[in-house]
C-alpha positions as CSV (number, residue, x, y, z in Angstrom):
1,M,106.2,31.6,109.0
2,K,105.3,32.5,105.4
3,Y,102.5,34.8,106.6
4,I,104.8,36.5,109.1
5,I,107.4,37.2,106.4
6,I,104.7,38.6,104.1
7,S,103.4,40.8,106.9
8,V,106.9,42.2,107.7
9,I,107.5,43.0,104.0
10,A,104.1,44.8,103.7
11,I,104.9,46.9,106.8
12,V,108.3,47.9,105.4
13,I,106.7,48.9,102.1
14,I,104.0,51.0,103.8
15,F,106.7,52.7,105.9
16,I,108.7,53.7,102.8
17,L,105.7,55.0,101.0
18,F,104.6,57.0,104.0
19,N,108.0,58.7,104.3
20,Q,108.0,59.5,100.6
21,F,104.6,61.1,100.9
22,R,105.7,63.2,103.8
23,G,108.7,64.5,101.9
24,K,106.4,66.5,99.6
25,K,105.0,69.6,101.2
26,E,101.3,70.0,100.6
27,N,100.0,73.4,101.7
28,N,96.8,73.8,99.8
29,V,94.9,76.0,102.1
30,I,96.2,79.1,104.0
31,S,97.2,78.3,107.6
32,Q,98.8,81.2,109.4
33,N,101.3,81.1,112.3
34,K,102.2,84.0,114.5
35,N,106.0,84.0,114.1
36,S,107.5,87.4,113.4
37,V,110.0,87.8,110.5
38,E,113.6,87.4,111.7
39,T,116.4,89.6,110.5
40,K,119.4,88.1,108.8
41,E,121.6,88.7,111.8
42,N,119.2,87.0,114.2
43,T,118.5,83.9,112.1
44,P,120.2,80.8,113.5
45,E,121.8,78.2,111.2
46,K,119.1,75.9,109.9
47,E,118.1,74.0,106.8
48,K,117.2,76.4,104.0
49,P,114.1,75.9,101.8
50,T,114.2,73.3,99.1
51,L,116.2,74.3,96.0
52,G,114.4,74.9,92.7
53,T,114.3,77.3,89.8
54,L,114.7,81.0,90.5
55,K,112.1,83.2,88.8
56,K,112.7,86.9,88.2
57,I,109.9,89.2,89.5
58,K,109.8,92.7,88.1
59,S,108.0,94.7,90.7
60,E,106.9,97.3,88.1
61,D,104.8,94.5,86.3
62,Y,102.5,94.1,89.3
63,N,99.9,95.9,91.4
64,R,100.8,94.5,94.9
65,F,98.4,94.0,97.8
66,I,98.5,92.8,101.4
67,L,95.2,91.2,102.5
68,T,94.7,91.3,106.3
69,K,91.7,90.0,108.2
70,S,90.3,91.2,111.5
71,T,92.7,94.0,112.3
72,T,92.7,97.8,112.5
73,E,94.0,100.6,110.4
74,S,96.1,101.9,113.3
75,Y,97.8,98.5,113.7
76,I,98.6,98.4,110.0
77,L,100.0,102.0,109.9
78,K,102.0,101.5,113.1
79,G,103.4,98.2,111.8
80,I,104.5,99.7,108.4
81,K,106.1,102.7,110.2
82,E,108.0,100.5,112.6
83,Y,109.2,98.2,109.9
84,G,110.3,101.3,108.0
85,E,112.6,102.3,110.9
86,L,114.3,98.9,111.2
87,S,117.4,99.8,109.2
88,G,118.3,102.7,111.4
89,N,119.7,104.7,108.5
90,E,119.2,108.4,108.3
91,E,118.4,108.4,104.6
92,Y,114.7,107.8,103.9
93,K,112.0,108.0,101.2
94,I,108.3,108.7,101.5
95,Y,106.1,105.9,100.2
96,N,102.4,105.9,99.5
97,F,100.3,103.0,100.9
98,G,96.6,102.8,100.2
99,I,94.2,101.2,102.7
100,A,90.7,100.1,101.9
101,E,88.0,98.2,103.8
102,Y,86.1,95.2,102.6
103,G,83.9,93.7,105.3
104,D,86.2,92.4,108.1
105,W,89.2,92.8,105.8
106,K,91.7,95.7,105.5
107,I,93.4,95.7,102.0
108,I,96.8,97.4,101.7
109,K,97.9,98.6,98.3
110,A,101.7,98.8,98.3
111,D,103.6,101.7,96.8
112,L,104.7,100.9,93.2
113,S,108.3,101.6,94.0
114,I,109.0,99.5,97.1
115,S,111.3,96.6,96.6
116,F,110.5,92.9,96.4
117,Y,112.3,92.5,99.7
118,V,110.3,95.2,101.6
119,Y,106.9,94.1,100.1
120,H,107.3,90.4,101.0
121,N,108.8,91.0,104.4
122,L,105.9,93.4,105.2
123,V,103.4,90.6,104.6
124,G,105.2,88.5,107.2
125,W,105.8,91.4,109.6
126,L,102.2,92.4,109.7
127,S,101.2,88.8,110.6
128,G,102.5,89.3,114.1
129,Y,105.4,91.6,114.9
130,E,104.5,92.0,118.5
131,E,101.9,91.0,121.1
132,N,98.9,92.9,120.1
133,T,95.2,92.1,120.1
134,A,94.9,93.6,116.6
135,I,97.2,91.1,115.0
136,P,95.3,90.0,111.9
137,E,93.9,86.5,111.7
138,L,95.3,86.3,108.2
139,S,98.0,88.2,106.3
140,I,98.3,87.3,102.7
141,G,100.2,88.8,99.8
142,F,98.5,89.0,96.4
143,S,100.4,90.4,93.4
144,K,98.3,91.1,90.3
145,N,100.2,91.2,87.0
146,K,99.3,94.2,84.9
147,T,99.2,92.3,81.6
148,D,99.1,88.5,82.2
149,S,96.7,87.1,84.8
150,Q,98.5,83.7,84.7
151,E,101.4,85.5,86.3
152,D,99.3,86.6,89.3
153,Y,100.6,85.1,92.5
154,L,99.5,84.6,96.1
155,F,101.6,83.9,99.1
156,F,101.8,83.7,102.9
157,L,104.1,82.5,105.7
158,D,104.8,78.8,105.6
159,P,102.9,77.5,108.6
160,E,105.3,74.6,108.9
161,N,108.4,76.8,109.3
162,E,109.0,77.5,113.0
163,Y,111.3,80.5,112.3
164,G,108.7,82.6,110.4
165,D,111.2,83.5,107.7
166,T,109.9,81.5,104.7
167,Q,106.8,82.1,102.5
168,I,105.1,79.7,100.2
169,G,102.7,80.5,97.4
170,T,101.4,79.8,93.9
171,F,101.0,81.5,90.6
172,R,97.7,81.4,88.8
173,N,99.4,79.2,86.2
174,G,99.7,76.5,88.9
175,K,103.4,76.8,89.7
176,S,104.2,76.8,93.4
177,F,107.1,78.5,95.1
178,S,109.0,79.5,98.2
179,I,110.6,82.7,99.3
180,Y,113.4,82.8,101.9
181,L,112.9,86.3,103.3
182,P,116.3,87.1,104.8
183,E,117.8,86.6,101.3
184,A,115.1,88.3,99.2
185,Y,117.1,91.5,98.7
186,D,118.1,91.0,95.1
187,E,116.5,93.4,92.6
188,Y,114.3,90.6,91.2
189,G,113.9,88.8,94.5
190,N,114.5,85.1,95.2
191,L,111.2,83.5,94.4
192,T,112.0,79.8,93.8
193,I,109.7,77.5,91.8
194,S,109.7,74.0,93.3
195,N,107.8,70.8,92.5
196,E,108.1,69.8,96.2
197,I,105.7,72.6,97.2
198,Q,102.0,72.3,96.3
199,V,99.8,75.3,96.9
200,S,96.5,75.7,95.0
201,M,95.4,79.1,93.8
202,K,91.8,78.0,93.5
203,E,91.6,76.4,96.9
204,N,93.1,79.5,98.5
205,T,91.0,82.1,96.7
206,D,88.0,80.0,97.5
207,Y,89.0,80.0,101.2
208,I,89.5,83.7,101.1
209,S,86.1,84.1,99.6
210,E,84.6,81.9,102.4
211,Q,86.2,84.4,104.8
212,G,84.3,87.2,103.2
213,L,86.6,88.7,100.6
214,N,86.2,88.5,96.8
215,I,89.8,88.9,95.7
216,S,88.7,89.9,92.1
217,E,87.2,93.2,93.5
218,I,90.2,94.6,95.3
219,E,91.4,96.8,92.5
220,S,88.1,98.6,92.3
221,L,88.0,99.5,96.1
222,K,88.4,103.0,97.3
223,Y,91.8,103.4,98.9
224,T,92.8,106.1,101.4
225,E,96.3,107.1,100.8
226,H,98.9,107.3,103.6
227,K,102.4,108.7,103.2
228,I,104.9,106.8,105.3
229,K,108.6,107.4,105.8
230,M,110.8,104.4,105.4
231,N,114.5,104.4,106.0
232,E,116.7,103.1,103.2
């Protein structure tokens, strides 16, 4: 009887520890899903990302890129144009997007003046906004700070989020975060630092390197400029 009681106690302890371990999200290496980004109006009620500390992101402090693997320039341009027409408003602006090639990768350099909301939603949008054989295998955002490399950050759609409306990522300084896309429209965004999210910059940049892209070289690439109309 003594051994049975000890066994039961051990099983209970293991069960508790297992559930605690599952409670912390560990997304160390990029894993993409193909969910399209949902608009605010179409998003059903659900549990929002874990609360944390909001961090202001000043877009003008960054050179912002979208890294896409195994896709075509025509897919990218079509995707950006169609995203730019989503609002349906008559007022529009012309934005400059640069596209460069690096092996099997297409690198997009975002216009300096596009908002936090548009930039981050575009990363999700291009990862699969319709059935298309040119949907990229990977769609990753990388923002390079102009003065402090520790403030560089990398992000992608959360592969564990079935709605495709939440991104996770990390700063080079080691802080991990989430972005809930439907509510990312504030001037400085809604990037939320959270200890419950663990994303490694080194492991992800190493993975990108294994896929044929040296992320440290993207600023020196030759970009072809494309002017794209986007409704306000």
